C-alpha positions in Angstrom: 32.2 82.1 163.9 32.0 84.4 160.7 34.8 86.7 160.3 32.5 89.9 160.2 31.1 89.0 163.7 34.4 88.5 165.4 35.2 92.2 165.9 31.8 93.3 167.5 32.0 90.3 169.6 35.4 91.1 171.0 34.2 94.7 171.6 31.2 93.6 173.5 33.5 91.3 175.4 36.0 94.1 176.3 33.2 96.4 177.4 31.6 93.6 179.7 35.0 92.8 181.2 35.7 96.6 181.8 32.5 96.9 183.6 33.0 93.7 185.9 36.7 94.5 186.6 36.4 98.2 187.3 33.2 100.0 187.4 31.2 97.4 189.4 33.8 97.1 192.3 34.1 100.8 192.4 30.4 101.2 192.7 30.5 98.6 195.5 33.2 100.5 197.4 31.2 103.8 197.1 28.1 102.1 198.4 30.1 100.7 201.3 31.5 104.1 202.1 28.2 105.7 202.1 26.8 103.2 204.4 29.8 103.8 206.7 29.3 107.6 206.7 25.6 106.9 207.8 26.7 105.1 210.9 29.1 107.9 212.0 27.8 109.6 215.3 29.5 111.6 218.1 31.4 109.6 220.5 32.7 107.1 217.9 36.3 106.5 217.4 37.5 106.8 213.8 40.7 107.2 211.9 41.4 109.5 209.0 42.9 108.4 205.8 46.2 110.0 206.8 46.1 107.8 210.1 45.0 110.3 212.7 42.9 108.6 215.3 40.2 110.6 217.1 36.7 110.7 218.6 34.0 112.4 216.8 32.6 115.4 218.8 30.5 117.1 216.4 29.2 115.8 212.9 27.9 118.2 210.1 26.8 117.6 206.6 30.3 117.8 205.1 32.8 118.1 207.9 33.4 116.4 211.5 35.3 117.8 214.5 37.5 115.2 215.9 39.1 115.3 219.5 42.5 113.7 218.9 43.7 114.2 222.5 42.0 115.6 225.6 41.2 119.3 224.7 42.7 119.1 221.2 40.1 119.2 218.4 40.5 119.3 214.6 38.1 119.8 211.8 38.1 117.3 208.9 36.1 116.7 205.8 33.9 113.6 206.2 35.4 111.9 203.1 38.7 111.9 204.8 37.4 109.5 207.5 38.6 105.9 206.8 36.4 102.8 206.9 39.3 100.9 208.8 38.4 99.8 212.3 40.2 101.6 215.1 42.5 99.6 217.4 43.6 101.9 220.1 47.0 101.2 221.5 47.2 104.3 224.0 44.5 105.7 226.2 44.3 109.2 227.4 43.4 110.4 231.0 42.0 113.6 231.9 44.0 113.6 235.1 45.5 117.0 236.1 48.3 115.1 238.0 49.7 113.7 234.9 49.9 117.1 232.9 53.2 118.8 233.0 53.6 122.6 233.4 53.6 124.6 230.2 56.5 126.7 231.4 60.0 125.5 230.7 62.4 124.9 233.6 65.0 127.7 233.8 68.2 126.8 235.8 71.0 129.2 236.7 73.3 127.7 234.3 71.0 128.4 231.3 71.5 131.8 229.6 68.7 134.1 230.0 66.4 135.0 227.1 66.7 138.4 225.6 63.7 140.6 226.0 63.0 143.2 223.4 
């Protein structure tokens, strides 16, 4: 190969390598993420990118409301929902029998709290 064509050939080769190593896989991941976002619907179990698992209660254009435990909801940006499948280890029951009282137990030995 002539000496004057070597440099342009190497530049073209580097640009092609950059495209196939970085840009194309990134476009593929963005397309998969977009398809995943289109499959989201209320009632689906999802995990956020920070690891919080919840059920979608309401879905908007930019945000989703997740129920992370019975009666506890949080709002997240849709982009924060991970594509990882959810493998639930625990299940919550809405039984009133299992819920504990929100009032702390006060015994005679414990000092009384001061009231202002």
